[in-house]
N, C-alpha and C positions, 0 to 999 in steps of 0.2 A: 503493498497502499505505499503510495507517495501521499508527501506533507502536503496541504495545502497553502496556500501563499501566507494568510492567516496563521496557521500554524508556525511557519517558518518566523514571522514577523514578532509572534510573541515569544519565541526561542529566542531571536536576535537580541531582540529588549533587555530578558531575562539577561543573559551573557553579557552586555554592554552593560548592566547596570551590576552584576556581580563582580564583573572581572574592576568598575570605576573603582569600587569598594578595597579592593584588595592591591592595587597599581599606583605608583606616584605619576606615570603618563598615561593615562585614561587616554587619552587623544593619539595617541602615539601606537593606540593596539589594533592590530588590523585582524577583522575576522571575517572569513571566509566557508560559506556554508553551499557543501556541494551533492549531490546522490555520490553513491559508489557502490556498486554491486549491492542491492536491496536496499541500503543503510543512508542516513545521511548522514556525512561526513561534517562535523565543524572544527576548522583550521582556527588557532587563535594565535599570532604571532605577536608576542608585548613589545614594548621598545626593550631596549638590552641590556639596562638598568634592572627593567623589574620583572624579567625572566627568573629569577630565583624566588623572588615575591609570590609569586604567580605559583609559582610548585609545590612553594611550603616546602618546610624541613622534612627530608624523609618524604616528598612526595605526597603530606598529608594533607594537603589544601588542593590538590588538584583532584588526587584520589576521593575528595569531599565534593567537590565539584561534579564529577563523576556519577557519584551515589546519588545526587540530588538528578541527574539525568534520567535515572533509573525511575523517576517519577514521570516524565513526560513522555520514557518508552513503554511504560504499563499505560499513561493517558491516551497516549495515541495508536496504540497496538504499534509503536516501529522505533526499529533498533536507531540510536541516535550513540555516536561515536564521537568523542572529544578529545583533541589532540592540540596541547600545547607545543608550539613551536620554535625554533630560536631563528632569529632573525634572517639568519643565512641561509638556514633548509625554506625555510618561507620564499625566499629570493629567489633559488633556484626548481623550487615547484612553480612561481610564478610564472619565470622565463621558457619554462616547458611546456605550457598551456600557455601562452601567446607567441610562441615561435621564434623564443629566442629571445626576446624583447623586452627589457623590465620597465616600469615608468620610474626607475630613480636613477639609470644610468646610460641606457637607453639600449643597455646589454652587450654592448661591443669591449664594455672593458671587465676585467675580472681581478679584483683585489683578494690576493693568498693571505689566507691566515698566516700570522706569525706565532709560533712556538712560543712555548715558553724557556728562558732562556739565549733564545736566539737574537742577531743583533740586524 
């Protein structure tokens, strides 16, 4: 069963409100809701400084949010999956979906990650 636009809107609003209380930069959070193999996936990419705050100590906050999604699962009789992505991972997925282009850098530039201890 596919979710209606009204249901998706309700879920998006709940995610925005909940995340807004948990992070320092709520307007920087990117939320992508899309169908995947009979489920609906919610990908949240918080501001890099907020990643740890949204995951929580030992993943407790992320698991609490997933537990609450169990209510949506039962209410809508539909499987909803919640992912918290690091900004780099979210950017790679966005590039793949949009043919290699990114809204932030045009997709033609790749910045390698620095490894701790590397100059």
